[in-house]
N, C-alpha and C positions, 0 to 999 in steps of 0.2 A: 506496500499497498507507501504510494508517495503519489509527489506533484503529479498531476495533470488537470488540463486546460477543466477540463468540467468530473466529477468524480462518478463509476459507475453506480448507479444506487445499489446493487450488490454484493460490493463493496463495502459499499455503509452503511447497507442493515449490518454486516456479517465484525468489521471495529465496533461501531454502538452498542451488537450486543458482547460485546469486549470488557466493553468501556462500564456499559450497566452495570457486570458482575462483579468488577472492580470493589463497583461505589458502592453496590449494595452495604452498607449496615449491616455489620454482625457477620460479614461474611469472607471472611481472609482468602488467604492464597493460600490453605491448607487444601478449604473449603471445597476452592475453588480445582484444583485437579482433582479435590476427589470429583465435582462430580462429572469437570469435566474427561475422567477416566472413562466414566460411567457411559454419558452422552457424547463424545465426540467432540463436542464444536460447543462452544457461546452462544449459539442461538438457541441449540435441542435443550439448554437449560430449560430454557425459556415456553417450552412450547412441553416441555415433560408432565409428568407428576412426582414430586417432589418426596411426599409424607413419608417414604419409604426409605429416605437416602440424606434426611436432616430434619433436624428438629422441628415442630412444629413454627417458631419464634423465628428463625429462618425461614423457612417454609414463607412464612406469609412477608416479611422481609421479599424477598424474591420473586411474591407476587403480583410489585408495585412498582414503577419503576423510582427511583433514587431521587431526592431534593435536589434540581438543581439537572439533570441529569439532559434534559434535554437542550440549557444552552450550551453544554460541555459537551453535547454533537457539535453542534455546529459552531463553535469555537475550533473544534479538534479537524470542519470541516474546512472551517478557515485557514484551516493553518494549515493544510495540508496542498493548496488547494493555489492557494496566494504568502509563498518565503515574500521576507522581503526582497527593492531590488538589487538583483545581482546577489542573492542569497543562492546557497545550494539545493538541494529539491529535498525535504521535506518525507520524511519516511514514518509509518507506523510497522514495527513486526512482534507476528504473538508467535507465542511459546508453538512447534511445531509446523512454522511460516522456512523455507528452504534456505530463508537468509539466518536463520538465525544460531546464535555463536554456539556451533555445541562446545567448546568448553562449561561456555553458560547451565546449556543444556545437563550440567552435568554434575550440577551445585543440588545439594539436600533440597534448595529453597528455589529453585528459578526465579522468575521475574518470568511476570506470564505477558502484558505488553512491553512494550519498546514503542520510543520518542526516536527517531535518531536526525541529522541534520548536517548533511553531509559523505566522504568518501565510505561506502557501507563495506566493499573490497576490504578495507584497516579489519573488519574482521574477519577475516578468514586466515592473519599472516600472525607471524609468528608472536606474541609481545609480552613486558614485563615490565611490572608497575612499581613506580619509581614511588617513593611516597615522603613524609619525613615531616617536621615542623613548621606552625606556624607563623612562630618566629622563630629562624632559627638565624647562626651564623653569617658573617657573608664568605666565610673558607663556604660553610654547607653546603650558601646557595651557588657558590660556583663549581662545587661536587656536584651536588645534583644536572645543572648545566649541562658540566663536561658530561658524567657516567650517560643521563641521556644522549645527549647530538652521539657517543662515541654508538652506544646501541643504534640509534635510530639511521649512522652510515652502512652499519653491518644491516640496516634491512629490516630489525626490529622493532615495532610500534612498541612508544611510550605512552601508559595509559598511566591515569592520574586524576585530579578530585577538582582540577579546579578554584584548589584552595590557596589563600594567600603562601605565603614563600616558598617550599621545597617543593608543591606540586606545579607553582607555578614557572622555578629557573625548569621543572623536567617536561614543562609542555616545551616552553622555548626550547628545548635542545630537540626536544624528539621532533617542532617543525624545522629545523633548521638542514634535514636528513632526510634519503626517502622511504625512512622505513617512517615516517610522518605521529601522530598522536589521537589520540581516544582520552576525550578529558567526561568520566560520569561527573554529572551533578545530581547533588543531591534536592533541587526544584526544578519543578517543569519546566520547557525548554522556550518558552515564552518568555522568562524572565533568566536573565543572570543573576549569579551569588560567587563572594560581594560582588555590586558593582562596581568596582575597581577594575574589574577586570573584565567587562565590558568590552572594551577595543585587542583583548586575548583570545577571546569565547568567539566573536564574528571572525576573525583569522585563523580559530584550528576550522570554526563552519567550513570555511572555506576550502582548508587544504587537507585541515584532518575531519576530524568524527566529535560533534556532540551526542551526548546521551545520557537518557534519563528512563527510569521505569513509572517516573510520577507525572499525573498528567497534565493537562496545560491548569495556570495559574495559581498551581504548586506554590506556597509560600515555604523558606527557607528554615523546617520547623527542627531543632536539637532532633529529635530523634529519628526524620531521615540517614542523616551522618553514618552512621552505620550501617543505616541500610542500603547508601549507594557504598560504601565501603565494601562490600558481600559480592557486590558484579564490579568493583574496580579487583581485587584478589580473583577472581571464578574468571576475570575474561583473559587473563596473564599464565603465563610458566609457571611465574617465580614473580617474589613478592622484591625489590630492594628497599632500605627501609636507610638514609640519607643521615637524620638526628632526628630525636624521638627523645623527649624528657620520657619519665619512668609513666606518665598519665597519658599520653598522648593517643587517641584517634587511631592514628598510624602502630600502632601495638594490636588494636581491633581488628585491622588493614589484615596487619603480620598476622594475628593467631585464628583469622577468615582461610584466607588461605591455605594457613597450615591442613584445620581441620577439612578443605579438601583436598585436599593430597601434593597444594600446590608446592617447589620450595619458596623457601626464604631465608634472607642471604640479607645483613647487616656491614655498616663502614664503620669503623671503631674510630676516637675521637678518643681526646685529651680526659684523663684522667680527673680532671678537674671542673667541666664540663658537664651544668644540668644536660644540657643538647644532649649529651651522647649516653646519656647510663640506657637510657631506651634501647639504645644497640647495642650496646655490652652487657644487657641484661637476655635481649635476644641471645646473644654469643652462647654470652651462658648455655640458652637451655636449646640448644647447637644449631643457631641460625649458618646460616656458611659465610664465613668473616669476606670482605671484601674491595681488597687492597688495587682493582685492575679489572678494566672491562676484560682478560680473557678467565677471572676468577669467574664472571655471570655465566662466561658463554662455556665454560667447561661446567660447571652446576646443572644448567642445563640442556647439554649434549646438543650443540649449534654452532655450527659449522660460521665464522661472518664471514657476508661475501663482500662488503668494505675491508679497509685501513681503517684501526679502529687511530684514534685521537687522541684519547688516554693516556696511554701510552707517550705519546711525546711532547703533553703539552704541561706535566710536570711529574717530576721523579716521585714523588710516592704521595698521589691526591690525597690517600686514603687519612692523612697526617699523622703517621705508624714513627714517621721519622721523629726521636724522642728531641726533648724541647735544650737550644738553642747547641745540636749537633751539629756538624759540618755533615749536609748532605751529597758533598761531593758535586755537586753539577753546576751552583749559581757560582761567575764568577765575583759578587758582589760580599762579601764580607758580612755588609750586613742584615740581605739576606739569609748568609750561612748563618748565621749566629740564633736569626727570628726564625726557624725553622719551620713548623707548621702547627702550632701551637701558640695563641691569644701573649705578647708580651709585651710589660710598663717598658715605658722607657727605663728608670730605673731596672730593670734589669738587663735589659739591652744593653747597656750602661758595665752592668759589671762583665758582660759573656764578651762586650768587644772594646772597652775599656775608654772607650774614647769618650771626649768632655760634653755633656749635655746639650752645650751650648753645636759644637759640631753632629752630631747623632741627630737632633731636633731639623737640623736643617737636609741631611741626609733624609729621615723617614716623609719630609716632604719629597722635597725630587723625587721619593720610589710613589706616596700614593701617588703626585701629579700624575708619575706614569704608567699607572695602574696596574704595580706591583701589590700592594700593603693596602688593608680597605685599616680607619682610622674607627673603633668604638667610643663607644663614652664610659667615658672616666679613664682617658687619654691612655687606650691601647692600643695594642694596631698587631694588624695579625693582618700573615702572605695569604695572599691569594693565588687554588689554585695552577692558572697560569700563567705566574708568574713564572 
């Protein structure tokens, strides 16, 4: 079901029945799947006697169209027929459709209906989820973008959740290569959340894929994001956590990936960084420790289709070089002293022996050249591309 000058009435009747099933109060995905298994289609459910299959309350609810259903059908019809100027086709994909992602069908709780905008062929490709903190370090953002770019250059689709921080960086990296990116959102596809990602969402719609199981008009409710996370994990062969604290929603995605039998991978960081503790906890629990793109490809048994930019962009993109150690790659003494963990001016003075004045001048130059980032509290951190 996708954009057309005029939708076929039979097509409208089919997805209207799916929307009615999903919107009926008291009918969750488990009950809906049970009814579908018996009757074969959403339309058949509403033409059948349900007394033997559901309780009386549910049967009565199914007997009447839910409140707002007719308006939702009309909104969905308009959405399918009339995308914004220049926007790619809009699609509805139901469980059992030939375009339905095979990996999602393997979940214990697969979505019954998907809204999609963009390149449906990305659903057929090998994919890796890249997720992490909404409040990452500068290095974390660089790592997410760099690893995602490497995956995309290797022809692997990058899946993430369009959230602030690591998700956004992962999508940016995915957009830079032929693998592309899929953004799974926790709202209806007529909304972009957060609003600050409106431009990013439109870029993904143009060259990647936006995906949601929520009907049009659905707002960004907190309960929706764990549901979204199961789709991020379910679409992917494995999930890479770049940075996460121990309460991060990214750990929910990692748990869901593990429960679905998919690989879980994590990038280690400084033992002093709260944003590394979630990754370290995953590694202790058996997640693959990732230091390079090759680690991911090896874990997932994927042969790269293109050169890996991750190895070329930094001697230690995972940030595992010991603080203050000589990484053996950079000729600059300040970069060597900084290593791959955050450090204050005072610490760098001790490591380099330089005066505060000389060191401040050099740090400013490195910052202007894009080699380091200045964090709150006059803390400096090297970027992965340095």
